[in-house]
N, C-alpha and C positions, 0 to 999 in steps of 0.2 A: 378658073377655077382648075386646081391644079391634078392630073392625074391619079393620085392618090387619093382627091378629095371627090371628084368624078368616082372612084371607082367604088369607096369609102357610100355615097351617096345609092349607086345601084346595088352595093350589097345589101346595106339597111332596107329597102324598098321588095326585099326576097324574104325578109321574116318578117312572120307575122309582129305585130305589136306585146302582142305578150311574151314571146323569147325574145325580142331588141332587151340587149344588154343597156341594164343605168348608164346615167355619162358617168363619166370617171374623173378624177381630181389629173390635175395637171401632169403630163409622163416625165419622168427624169429623166435625167440625164445618166446615159450610160460609160461605169466606170473603164476604165481603162484594166486589163487584165494584172493578174501580181506575175513577177518574174518567175523567174526557175529559179527550183529548188529541190537540192540534191535526196535521197533516201535519207530517213535520219534527220534530218535540218529542218528547224522553224522555217513558216512560208509568212508571206505580209499577211497581215489580213486583211482581208473587204468585204463587203457590203453582202451581207448574203442575199438580198433580192436587187439585181441589177434591172432597171427598167432602162430601155429606152424607143426612144420614137422611132416608127417604121418607115424604110424608105418609100420612096414612090413605087406602085407594084409595078414588075417587068413579069415578065412568061413566068408562070408557075415554074417550081423546080427540074430541071427536066426537063424544062419544054416541052411540058403538056397544056397544050391551049384550047385543051378541050376542056379545063378546071377551072374556077375562078373562085379564086381567096380573096381572104384581106390582105392589107400587104402586110408583110409581112419580115424579118431578117432570115437570112439565109440560114441553113441550120450549121448543128455547132460542126462538123466536120466538113462545112467548107469554109467556114466565116474562122476556123481554127484551123487550119492545112497545117500536113508533117511534111519535118526534112525528114528524111531514112539515115540519120545518120549516127545508128544503133552503136553499141560497143563492142568489139569479138571479143571475148574472154575466156581464155585456155583454162577446161578443168584442172583445179587445181589441191594441193592442201593448206591449209591454213593454224600456222598457231599464235594462240591469243596473247595476247600484249596486256601488260599494267593496265588499268582504264582505260582498253575496248569496249565500247556496244556493237551488236551485229549492225548498227546501221551506221558507223565508222567503217565494219570491215567492208561493207557493202558498197561503201562511196570509196574507199582505197583497193578493193579489187576489181572494184566495175562490174559488180554482180550485183540481183537484188536481194533484198533482205528476205523478201516473203522462200524465194527459190531456196536461199543457202539455211534458212528455219527447216523449209518439207525435206532437207536433203540431208539435215541432222535430225532430224524427230523435234527440235526447237517449238514449245509453244508459249505464249503472249506471258510474260514480254519480254521473252524473250533470251533472257540472263546467260552467258557464259562468262567464264572464272580465267585468268591468267594460266596459260601453261596448258590449256586444252584445245585440241584437233580438229580445227572443223574442215569438213567436202566442200569445196566451191564447185558448184556445177560449172560445165564450159559454156558456152553458146552466145547469141547476140542479145546483147541487152540492149532496150531503148529506154533514154528516160525521161516519161511523162513529164509535160509542162500542164502550166494551169490554163486550165480549159482545153484541153485537146482529150478527141473522146478515141474510144475504140476503133469507131467506123475507118477516123481520120489515120490513125495507128497500121488499122492492117490495109487499108487504101496503100500508105507511102509504099509500104514495104511489097505490094501486089499478092498478100495471105489471106485468104480465110479466114472473117474474125475467131470463129466458131474453135478452128485450132490451138487461138493465140489465148481462149476462155481456157481450151485444154490444157496447153499448155501450162501454164501457171495459176490452173486446178481455181480461176473464180469463178465466186456461185454469189448470190445473192449480198444486197441488188446491183451486186457486179460498177459498183461507182470506182476508178481509177483516181489515186491521189498525186497529187502534184508532187513532185521528188521521186517518184515508186518507179521501179528499173522492175520491164515487163523482157520475158523472154519471146525474143520473136522464132517462132519455128522455120524448118527448112531454110540453108544455108542456098544464096541463090545462084541458078548456078550460068555465070554467064554475065554480060553487061547487058544488065534490063534498061527499056528507059522508062521515066517520070508515065509515058503513055500506055505505057504497054503494063507496066506496074497495076495501072486505075486499073487498064481491062479486065485484068486476071479477076477483081472485084469484085461481088453483087450484091447487092444489097434484098433483103427477103426482111419479115417482120420480125422475127429473132433475133437478127443481127442487131437494127433500131433498138430490141427493146433491149440486150446485153450489152450494147457498144454504143450506142446514142448517145451517153449524158454525160454532158461536161465533166474532168480532173474537177476534182474537192482539192483545195487549201487547206491546210491541216490548222485546225482549229476554225473556220467556218462551216455556221450550218447552211445545208442549199436552202434555195431562196423556195423561200411562203409562197404558195399558189397567190393567181392574182385573179381579182373577181371580175375584169371585165375583158371580152376580147378587145379593148381601148388600148388596157396597158398589155403593152409588150414585156414579153421577159429577155434580158440578153441573150443571147444564142452561149454566153458561156457559162451562163449561172446556172449551176445542176439542180433538178428537182428530186422531189420524193413523191413516192406514192400514197395516200390517206392512210394511215390508220387503224381508223372503223372499219370493218368489219363489214360487207357493202349490202350484205340481207336479201332480201329478196329482189330478181329481175327481175326488170319485162321486157316484154318486146320489142326491139327499137325500130320498125314499121309494125304495117297491118302489109301483109301478099301473098302466094303462091308460092312455096320451097319449091323453086326447081332442080337442085341438086343439092344433094341429101353429103352429111359429113361422110368422110373416109374414103376408097379406093375407089375410084371410077371403072367405068366399064374396057379403057384401054389401060390402067392398071395406074393411072396417076393418082396422087394422096390430095383428096381437096381436104384444108384442117379446117375448113369452116364450113357455113351452106348457103347457096345462092338463095335471095330471095329477088321475084319479078315482079315488080313494081313499077305504077307509072312514075312518069319523067319528073323532077322536081319535088317528088314526094319526103318531108322535114321526115329527116332522118335520127332518130333521140336516143340518147344515153341511156343504156339501163341499169343505169345504179350511180349514185355518187362518184366521183372522182377526180382524176386530176390529168391536164392533156398529157400527151407524150411525143408525141410526134404527129403535123399537122400538113402535107403535102403530096407530092404526087413524085415522088421519085426512084418507086417500086413501080416500073412499066408494069406488071399483069394486071396491080389494083388499080392504076388509075388515081381517082382521088381519095386521098388516106384518110383516116384520124385513129388512132391510135390513145385509147384513152386506160390508167393506172386504174387502178382500187382496190381497199385493201383484202387485205387475208392473201395473196399472192394472186390475185385473180388482175385480168388485161381482159379486153373488150376491143376489137378491131372491127371499122369499117368501111369499105370501099368499095371501088367504081363510081366515085361522087361526084355530083356535076357543078358543086359552089361548098367550099368547105368555107363556116360560120366562126371558128373558134381559134383560136393561139396556143403556141404550145406555152404550158405550164397554168395554165388557166383553170380552174376548179371550175367543174360542174355539176351539176345535178343531177338527179334522175330526173327521165323524161324528159327534158332540154334540149332542144330541136339543138344539133353542132353541125348536119348538114343537109345540103338536100340532095337528092337523088339523081344520076344520071348513068350515062353508058360508057363511061373514060375505063382505062385502060383496056383489059380485053374482055372485056364484057360486049357480050353478042347481043345484047338488046336492054332495054334498061330493069337495070336490077341491084341490089346490094349483097355484095361478102360481107359475110360478116363470119368473125369468130368469137372465140372466146377461150381462154389461156389461165392454167394455174400454173405459175411460174412459167418457166419453159417449156411446157407440156399441153398441145392442142386438146380441147378438149370437147365432144361434141354437142353445140349449143342447144339442142334439143331437151337432153338431159336435164337443164339448170332452167330454162324457160320453160315460164307457169305455161299447161296442158291448154292448147283450144283446139 
């Protein structure tokens, strides 16, 4: 028996029969990522849903050996690393030539379409006319390739992703486009090694939510959520949240709240609540949604599942000991998505639970049924 089969058998034994996913059709082969395309140019088409076979299990992402999870590919920011090859562009004035488009001007100058549009108060579809003078903002511009994520881009340059979001006025749903040029803030102060850049980057829930999705290719729809944990979405396939409103939430577990939302006694802020529960308690999705992240790369939270719901809502489940879903999987309200543990910085068996509306953490007790 292979290591993958052994772990799958072990995890299946942890799932009650009612919660086990039904057998799925054979897994399709993973398609190769499309080629790089500059701003304003069409990119080759690709299948919207790319499904890849899971590799043999390795230690959980970030080597969190106290977290068990289904065999899964590396997250997109590891599967598609980024070279820090940003082009330095001087601030300049550009006179529009006959036949120019904003995409062509961006490609010629090396700046981003969005940056030029913002600097000149242009709105879609960004019409320009011959003889018009445009301000081209200077800075370092990174050309986004298919499958690259904001997290990988920020790591490559050693800058916080939130600063890239602010510099480029990115907003919901925070999907990058292949061929897009994004402004990288803060010029480097001297030579910085790749390891130093990586060490300067930190991963948290907000960064995963705003920078974890792979760049989409023009004309290619995001992947359709997969129905079973047995079908593994390729890490380079982008996903989207459900359109339908989530309706009434349910509690993820029954237990005792041991830490409330908001500032703690020593001033640190808790973006969720912590619920004390026995080890191996089933953790359930609070509403229908699509899994945006599964792993253990946020050290404080250990085993972590993030689910996107309609209406801009996101639920976050941390400190899990066993993870039972895959990224890109559609889950139903009340479905078991993990089992509790004491991973990460937990000081007892507990669940760290968050609710967010957009990027804003919301006190879960104001949204969950009274009990």
